[in-house]
MIGU-53382 format. One record per residue (C-alpha): residue in one letter; x, y, z; residue number from 1. Coordinates in nm, 2 decimals, always signed. Layout:
BEGIN
 residu      X      Y      Z num
      A      X      Y      Z NUM
...
***
This chain:
BEGIN
 residu      X      Y      Z num
      M  +0.01  -0.02  +0.00   1
      M  +0.17  +0.38  -0.09   2
      M  +0.17  +0.60  +0.19   3
      G  +0.32  +0.94  +0.19   4
      K  +0.40  +1.15  -0.10   5
      E  +0.41  +1.03  -0.42   6
      I  +0.74  +1.00  -0.56   7
      S  +0.88  +1.06  -0.90   8
      Y  +1.26  +1.01  -1.11   9
      R  +1.23  +1.34  -1.08  10
      D  +1.22  +1.37  -0.68  11
      A  +1.58  +1.09  -0.66  12
      G  +1.74  +1.35  -0.90  13
      V  +1.71  +1.26  -1.27  14
      D  +1.45  +1.49  -1.48  15
      I  +1.40  +1.33  -1.78  16
      D  +1.23  +1.62  -1.96  17
      S  +1.61  +1.76  -1.93  18
      A  +1.76  +1.47  -2.09  19
      N  +1.51  +1.42  -2.33  20
      E  +1.57  +1.77  -2.45  21
      A  +1.98  +1.69  -2.46  22
      K  +1.92  +1.44  -2.59  23
      A  +1.71  +1.56  -2.91  24
      R  +2.01  +1.90  -2.92  25
      I  +2.27  +1.61  -2.96  26
      R  +2.04  +1.43  -3.24  27
      K  +2.12  +1.76  -3.45  28
      L  +2.41  +1.77  -3.40  29
      A  +2.63  +1.44  -3.40  30
      R  +2.37  +1.38  -3.76  31
      E  +2.59  +1.69  -3.93  32
      T  +2.91  +1.44  -3.87  33
      F  +2.74  +1.15  -4.08  34
      T  +2.84  +1.00  -4.34  35
      S  +2.70  +0.77  -4.60  36
      N  +2.84  +0.46  -4.44  37
      V  +2.61  +0.54  -4.13  38
      M  +2.29  +0.35  -4.11  39
      T  +2.11  +0.44  -3.81  40
      D  +1.99  +0.77  -3.65  41
      I  +2.07  +0.87  -3.31  42
      G  +1.93  +0.69  -3.02  43
      S  +1.96  +0.39  -3.18  44
      F  +2.00  +0.12  -2.95  45
      G  +2.35  +0.02  -3.11  46
      G  +2.54  +0.25  -3.36  47
      M  +2.56  +0.09  -3.76  48
      F  +2.82  +0.17  -3.92  49
      R  +2.84  -0.01  -4.32  50
      A  +3.22  -0.22  -4.34  51
      D  +3.35  -0.02  -4.66  52
      F  +3.67  +0.04  -4.62  53
      G  +3.75  +0.25  -4.99  54
      G  +3.94  +0.00  -5.21  55
      M  +4.14  -0.12  -4.89  56
      S  +4.26  -0.59  -4.94  57
      E  +4.32  -0.62  -4.61  58
      P  +4.18  -0.39  -4.36  59
      V  +4.28  -0.40  -4.03  60
      L  +4.04  -0.23  -3.75  61
      V  +4.24  +0.05  -3.55  62
      S  +4.06  +0.17  -3.18  63
      S  +4.13  +0.36  -2.86  64
      A  +3.93  +0.47  -2.61  65
      D  +4.06  +0.81  -2.43  66
      G  +3.94  +1.11  -2.16  67
      V  +4.03  +1.48  -2.12  68
      G  +4.18  +1.41  -1.79  69
      T  +4.21  +1.73  -1.50  70
      K  +4.08  +2.00  -1.83  71
      L  +3.78  +1.94  -1.78  72
      R  +3.82  +2.19  -1.43  73
      V  +3.93  +2.43  -1.65  74
      A  +3.63  +2.40  -1.82  75
      F  +3.39  +2.40  -1.49  76
      M  +3.56  +2.70  -1.33  77
      T  +3.49  +2.93  -1.70  78
      G  +3.17  +2.78  -1.79  79
      I  +3.32  +2.71  -2.15  80
      H  +3.24  +2.39  -2.29  81
      N  +3.29  +2.42  -2.64  82
      T  +3.66  +2.24  -2.61  83
      V  +3.71  +2.00  -2.45  84
      G  +3.44  +1.79  -2.66  85
      Y  +3.66  +1.85  -2.96  86
      D  +3.98  +1.79  -2.77  87
      L  +3.88  +1.41  -2.68  88
      V  +3.86  +1.38  -3.05  89
      C  +4.16  +1.53  -3.17  90
      H  +4.33  +1.33  -2.89  91
      C  +4.15  +1.03  -3.00  92
      V  +4.23  +1.06  -3.38  93
      N  +4.55  +1.12  -3.30  94
      D  +4.63  +0.84  -3.06  95
      I  +4.45  +0.64  -3.43  96
      L  +4.67  +0.78  -3.61  97
      V  +5.01  +0.74  -3.55  98
      Q  +4.95  +0.31  -3.64  99
      G  +4.83  +0.43  -4.02 100
      A  +4.47  +0.46  -3.92 101
      R  +4.18  +0.70  -4.12 102
      P  +3.91  +0.73  -3.83 103
      L  +3.55  +0.60  -3.94 104
      F  +3.36  +0.65  -3.64 105
      F  +3.32  +0.78  -3.33 106
      L  +3.12  +0.70  -2.97 107
      D  +3.11  +0.93  -2.65 108
      Y  +3.00  +0.88  -2.29 109
      I  +2.91  +1.16  -2.08 110
      A  +2.80  +1.11  -1.71 111
      T  +2.69  +1.44  -1.52 112
      G  +2.51  +1.46  -1.17 113
      K  +2.25  +1.68  -1.25 114
      M  +2.09  +1.73  -1.63 115
      S  +2.24  +2.10  -1.81 116
      P  +2.10  +2.10  -2.13 117
      D  +2.28  +2.31  -2.24 118
      T  +2.57  +2.19  -2.13 119
      I  +2.54  +1.92  -2.29 120
      A  +2.50  +2.09  -2.59 121
      Q  +2.81  +2.24  -2.61 122
      L  +2.95  +1.99  -2.55 123
      I  +2.83  +1.79  -2.86 124
      E  +2.91  +2.08  -3.02 125
      G  +3.29  +2.03  -3.02 126
      L  +3.25  +1.65  -3.09 127
      A  +3.06  +1.67  -3.38 128
      R  +3.32  +1.97  -3.45 129
      G  +3.58  +1.77  -3.39 130
      C  +3.41  +1.51  -3.61 131
      K  +3.37  +1.68  -3.91 132
      E  +3.73  +1.80  -3.95 133
      A  +3.80  +1.48  -3.91 134
      A  +3.54  +1.32  -4.17 135
      C  +3.48  +1.06  -3.88 136
      A  +3.07  +0.99  -3.78 137
      L  +2.92  +1.05  -3.39 138
      I  +2.74  +0.75  -3.41 139
      G  +2.61  +0.75  -3.13 140
      G  +2.66  +0.71  -2.73 141
      E  +2.57  +0.75  -2.36 142
      T  +2.45  +1.08  -2.14 143
      A  +2.43  +0.96  -1.79 144
      E  +2.27  +1.13  -1.49 145
      M  +2.32  +1.02  -1.20 146
      P  +2.26  +1.20  -0.86 147
      G  +2.47  +1.23  -0.60 148
      F  +2.76  +1.13  -0.79 149
      Y  +2.87  +1.45  -0.96 150
      R  +2.88  +1.79  -0.80 151
      D  +2.64  +1.97  -0.95 152
      G  +2.82  +2.16  -1.30 153
      E  +3.05  +1.90  -1.29 154
      Y  +3.07  +1.56  -1.57 155
      D  +3.31  +1.34  -1.71 156
      V  +3.26  +1.23  -2.13 157
      A  +3.50  +0.98  -2.25 158
      G  +3.53  +0.87  -2.65 159
      F  +3.63  +0.63  -2.79 160
      I  +3.74  +0.58  -3.23 161
      V  +3.70  +0.32  -3.45 162
      G  +3.92  +0.34  -3.79 163
      A  +4.14  +0.13  -4.06 164
      V  +4.39  +0.08  -4.23 165
      D  +4.52  -0.14  -4.46 166
      R  +4.78  -0.43  -4.32 167
      S  +4.95  -0.38  -4.55 168
      E  +5.06  +0.04  -4.45 169
      I  +5.00  -0.02  -4.10 170
      I  +5.31  +0.22  -3.91 171
      D  +5.41  +0.07  -3.61 172
      G  +5.74  +0.09  -3.57 173
      S  +5.91  -0.21  -3.70 174
      A  +6.15  -0.06  -3.97 175
      I  +6.30  +0.23  -3.76 176
      R  +6.65  +0.14  -3.79 177
      K  +6.98  +0.35  -3.63 178
      G  +7.06  +0.69  -3.85 179
      D  +6.66  +0.76  -3.87 180
      L  +6.56  +1.17  -3.79 181
      L  +6.28  +1.25  -3.61 182
      I  +6.07  +1.53  -3.76 183
      A  +5.84  +1.76  -3.49 184
      L  +5.50  +1.85  -3.54 185
      P  +5.45  +2.15  -3.28 186
      S  +5.13  +2.18  -3.06 187
      V  +4.94  +2.48  -2.96 188
      G  +4.95  +2.43  -2.55 189
      L  +4.94  +2.14  -2.31 190
      H  +4.64  +1.97  -2.51 191
      T  +4.50  +1.67  -2.26 192
      N  +4.81  +1.64  -2.03 193
      G  +4.95  +1.79  -1.76 194
      Y  +4.60  +1.94  -1.61 195
      S  +4.67  +1.84  -1.25 196
      L  +5.05  +1.95  -1.23 197
      A  +4.96  +2.30  -1.46 198
      R  +4.60  +2.39  -1.24 199
      K  +4.86  +2.33  -0.91 200
      L  +5.13  +2.55  -1.10 201
      F  +4.90  +2.87  -1.17 202
      F  +4.67  +2.81  -0.90 203
      E  +4.79  +2.73  -0.59 204
      V  +5.11  +2.81  -0.63 205
      A  +5.11  +3.13  -0.77 206
      S  +4.79  +3.23  -0.67 207
      Y  +4.62  +3.34  -1.03 208
      T  +4.29  +3.31  -1.11 209
      A  +4.09  +3.23  -1.48 210
      D  +4.12  +3.54  -1.59 211
      T  +4.46  +3.61  -1.45 212
      Y  +4.61  +3.76  -1.78 213
      V  +5.01  +3.68  -1.75 214
      E  +5.14  +3.86  -2.01 215
      E  +5.46  +3.65  -2.09 216
      L  +5.14  +3.39  -2.22 217
      G  +4.91  +3.74  -2.38 218
      C  +4.63  +3.58  -2.26 219
      T  +4.47  +3.48  -1.96 220
      V  +4.53  +3.18  -1.79 221
      A  +4.22  +2.94  -1.91 222
      E  +4.26  +3.08  -2.19 223
      E  +4.62  +2.93  -2.25 224
      L  +4.46  +2.62  -2.05 225
      L  +4.24  +2.58  -2.31 226
      K  +4.35  +2.65  -2.60 227
      P  +4.33  +2.28  -2.79 228
      H  +4.42  +1.96  -2.88 229
      R  +4.57  +1.96  -3.23 230
      S  +4.48  +1.72  -3.50 231
      Y  +4.74  +1.60  -3.75 232
      L  +4.54  +1.42  -4.00 233
      A  +4.55  +1.70  -4.17 234
      P  +4.89  +1.69  -4.24 235
      I  +5.02  +1.36  -4.15 236
      N  +4.78  +1.21  -4.44 237
      P  +4.95  +1.31  -4.72 238
      L  +5.24  +1.06  -4.65 239
      L  +5.04  +0.80  -4.52 240
      G  +5.11  +0.45  -4.77 241
      G  +5.45  +0.43  -4.94 242
      G  +5.68  +0.38  -4.67 243
      A  +5.84  +0.70  -4.66 244
      V  +5.69  +0.75  -4.22 245
      K  +5.86  +0.45  -4.03 246
      G  +5.71  +0.53  -3.64 247
      L  +5.50  +0.82  -3.50 248
      A  +5.46  +0.94  -3.17 249
      H  +5.14  +1.12  -3.03 250
      I  +5.35  +1.26  -2.74 251
      T  +5.12  +1.27  -2.46 252
      G  +5.08  +1.16  -2.12 253
      G  +5.46  +1.10  -2.05 254
      G  +5.60  +1.33  -2.25 255
      L  +5.88  +1.31  -2.49 256
      L  +6.04  +1.02  -2.27 257
      E  +5.80  +0.77  -2.26 258
      N  +5.56  +0.83  -2.54 259
      I  +5.91  +0.79  -2.82 260
      P  +5.96  +0.50  -2.68 261
      R  +5.62  +0.26  -2.70 262
      I  +5.73  +0.28  -3.09 263
      L  +6.03  +0.18  -3.05 264
      P  +6.22  -0.21  -3.15 265
      Q  +6.44  -0.32  -2.95 266
      G  +6.81  -0.23  -2.90 267
      L  +6.79  +0.17  -3.05 268
      A  +6.71  +0.45  -2.83 269
      A  +6.64  +0.81  -2.97 270
      E  +6.85  +1.13  -2.88 271
      I  +6.66  +1.46  -2.94 272
      K  +6.89  +1.81  -2.90 273
      I  +6.71  +2.00  -2.70 274
      D  +6.72  +2.36  -2.83 275
      S  +6.62  +2.26  -3.12 276
      W  +6.24  +2.36  -3.18 277
      P  +6.10  +2.63  -2.98 278
      V  +5.89  +2.62  -2.65 279
      L  +5.66  +2.73  -2.61 280
      P  +5.55  +3.04  -2.29 281
      V  +5.37  +2.80  -2.08 282
      F  +5.57  +2.60  -2.04 283
      D  +5.87  +2.84  -1.93 284
      V  +5.62  +2.97  -1.75 285
      M  +5.50  +2.73  -1.54 286
      Q  +5.90  +2.57  -1.49 287
      R  +5.97  +2.91  -1.33 288
      I  +5.63  +2.88  -1.09 289
      G  +5.75  +2.57  -0.95 290
      N  +6.07  +2.56  -0.99 291
      V  +6.03  +2.22  -1.16 292
      R  +6.33  +2.00  -1.34 293
      D  +6.35  +1.98  -1.68 294
      E  +6.33  +1.60  -1.65 295
      E  +5.98  +1.66  -1.51 296
      M  +5.85  +1.91  -1.74 297
      Q  +5.96  +1.70  -2.05 298
      R  +5.82  +1.35  -1.90 299
      T  +5.42  +1.56  -1.80 300
      F  +5.41  +1.83  -2.14 301
      N  +5.45  +1.78  -2.41 302
      C  +5.69  +2.08  -2.40 303
      G  +5.53  +2.28  -2.77 304
      V  +5.61  +1.90  -2.94 305
      G  +5.25  +1.70  -3.02 306
      M  +5.36  +1.43  -3.34 307
      I  +5.73  +1.28  -3.33 308
      I  +5.72  +1.17  -3.75 309
      V  +6.05  +0.92  -3.78 310
      V  +6.17  +0.85  -4.17 311
      S  +6.50  +0.75  -4.29 312
      P  +6.79  +1.03  -4.35 313
      Q  +6.71  +0.96  -4.75 314
      D  +6.28  +1.02  -4.75 315
      A  +6.37  +1.32  -4.48 316
      D  +6.34  +1.58  -4.81 317
      R  +6.04  +1.49  -4.90 318
      V  +5.89  +1.43  -4.64 319
      R  +5.99  +1.82  -4.48 320
      R  +5.86  +1.92  -4.86 321
      C  +5.52  +1.75  -4.83 322
      L  +5.48  +1.92  -4.49 323
      D  +5.58  +2.26  -4.58 324
      E  +5.33  +2.25  -4.86 325
      Q  +5.09  +2.24  -4.61 326
      G  +5.23  +2.52  -4.46 327
      E  +5.31  +2.34  -4.17 328
      K  +5.58  +2.41  -3.90 329
      H  +5.78  +2.14  -3.85 330
      Y  +6.15  +2.09  -3.68 331
      D  +6.48  +1.86  -3.68 332
      I  +6.52  +1.76  -3.30 333
      G  +6.73  +1.44  -3.35 334
      C  +6.77  +1.09  -3.44 335
      I  +6.82  +0.72  -3.33 336
      V  +7.10  +0.62  -3.24 337
      E  +7.17  +0.25  -3.11 338
      G  +7.05  +0.17  -2.72 339
      A  +6.76  +0.02  -2.45 340
      Q  +6.44  +0.20  -2.63 341
      S  +6.50  +0.55  -2.45 342
      V  +6.51  +0.87  -2.53 343
      S  +6.85  +1.13  -2.43 344
      I  +6.79  +1.46  -2.43 345
      K  +7.10  +1.69  -2.52 346
      R  +7.22  +2.03  -2.48 347
***
């Protein structure tokens, strides 16, 4: 027998009407990313994608899943939510690009304590923008309202990407040899890594606020920390196939010191000259604020390098010309030497 006040799902903290409004806005934005291979609409139990791999003789699927980390804290502080979704897509695109894969489709997971259709719409706007730039269909996902699990105004977002590469064109680093060269492509900021340390340095040690203007940065702290995670698909896409690119390393968590060894064959190491590329001002500012050791910077942040291309000396000029034709800055920062799958920094 029912007694007392009638209790609804809304009383438990879940607003189905707000969720439906958010999903309607998601559907509109996601449809703008659809390709001819998408076979289901947003809202289906599963997203269906036609397995048309453009004439590949032996297609291999490449997948990755990731999040944005504590960069989300900066979004919460500022109320700017249309950048972190874009960051997420670009991060995932880069992670499969290093094996030569071009993206096919993307799914997202968003969890929040209280559904805000405007915030969710901003998140999806960024996701859709990243997907459209990469010709990657946003075919589905999950938006979960979990009252009591997240604080008001907070959420988490994660992404899952699937791409494809012909088996004969997989880039796995196995062709890397002693004497090969390292060509670096620049980042535009922290991308999506090292934010726990960055937030401590700016907001605790330096006592800055999100709105503090820093002369050396030429912008506020928030503007610097919300700079996008670059996608390297456009400049690298023309280089895929043909064997000129022997290895690619996406410089994410772990920085230069821990990401480059992930693609090196046994018995080989990377030697990098520290002054061979321009380090972005944000890294100099953070190092000074916290008196952070060089090695700690290099294993935490990208230090101005977002992607490393490994090429043979005979192919290097061709790769450089291709990058120049696209207006892509690049820097020769080192070479492959004998050693134990590590990175040494030389001055």
